C-alpha positions as CSV (number, residue, x, y, z in Angstrom):
1,M,9.8,-2.0,2.6
2,L,7.6,-1.1,-0.4
3,Q,5.4,0.9,1.8
4,I,8.4,3.0,2.9
5,L,9.6,3.3,-0.7
6,D,6.2,4.5,-1.7
7,W,6.3,7.0,1.1
8,H,9.6,8.4,0.0
9,S,8.9,8.3,-3.7
10,T,5.6,10.2,-3.2
11,L,7.4,12.9,-1.2
12,V,10.2,13.4,-3.7
13,A,8.0,12.9,-6.9
14,H,8.5,15.5,-9.6
15,T,7.0,18.8,-8.7
16,K,5.0,19.2,-11.9
17,R,3.0,16.1,-11.0
18,G,0.2,16.3,-8.4
19,E,-1.2,13.8,-6.0
20,T,-4.1,11.9,-7.6
21,N,-5.5,10.5,-4.4
22,S,-8.5,12.7,-3.6
23,V,-8.6,11.7,0.1
24,L,-5.0,12.8,0.6
25,N,-5.7,16.0,-1.3
26,W,-8.8,16.7,0.9
27,L,-6.8,16.0,4.1
28,G,-4.1,18.2,2.8
29,Q,-6.3,21.2,3.1
30,W,-5.8,21.2,6.9
31,A,-2.2,20.2,7.1
32,R,1.0,20.1,5.0
33,F,0.9,17.3,2.5
34,A,4.0,15.6,3.9
35,V,2.4,15.5,7.4
36,V,-0.8,14.0,6.0
37,L,1.0,11.4,3.9
38,S,3.3,10.5,6.8
39,C,0.3,10.0,9.2
40,V,-1.6,7.8,6.6
41,K,1.5,5.8,5.9
42,L,2.1,5.2,9.6
43,V,-1.4,4.0,10.0
44,F,-1.0,1.6,7.1
45,L,2.3,0.3,8.4
46,A,0.6,-0.3,11.8
47,V,-2.2,-2.3,10.1
48,L,0.4,-4.3,8.2
49,L,2.2,-5.1,11.4
50,L,-1.0,-6.1,13.2
51,G,-1.9,-8.3,10.3
52,Y,1.5,-9.9,10.4
53,L,1.3,-10.5,14.2
54,Y,-2.2,-12.0,13.8
55,W,-1.0,-14.3,11.1
56,R,2.0,-15.4,13.2
57,R,-0.3,-16.1,16.1
58,H,-2.6,-18.3,13.9
59,K,0.2,-19.8,11.8
60,G,-1.2,-22.5,9.5
61,L,-4.8,-21.3,9.4
62,Y,-4.6,-18.4,6.9
63,E,-1.5,-19.3,4.9
64,L,-3.1,-19.0,1.4
65,E,-5.2,-15.9,2.2
66,Y,-2.3,-14.1,3.8
67,G,0.0,-14.9,1.0
68,A,-2.5,-13.8,-1.6
69,C,-3.2,-10.5,0.1
70,L,0.5,-9.8,0.6
71,S,1.2,-10.6,-3.1
72,I,-1.4,-8.2,-4.3
73,L,-0.1,-5.5,-2.0
74,A,3.5,-6.1,-3.2
75,I,2.4,-5.8,-6.8
76,A,0.3,-2.7,-6.2
77,Y,3.0,-0.9,-4.2
78,G,5.7,-2.0,-6.6
79,L,3.9,-0.4,-9.5
80,A,3.2,2.7,-7.4
81,V,6.9,3.1,-6.5
82,F,7.9,2.4,-10.1
83,N,5.5,5.1,-11.3
84,N,6.7,7.6,-8.8
85,Y,10.4,7.2,-9.4
86,V,10.4,6.6,-13.2
87,V,7.5,8.3,-14.8
């Protein structure tokens, strides 16, 4: 959910602010920013889905690692969404 909120908040961010991610800016030279951002977000959503499916298949083996990675991602995306919507 946070990945989708970050996607939306980046697209509707205030027009005076620019994207600070240099990779997205570099890719944006060849396509519209919204298309580049959407492609990157879809790849990350696919990676998250694959990670979840792998974890479900091996339930019990990587509980701590998966929980720690997911917690860090949730905090990072939560801060990014907060920054895009509020600041």
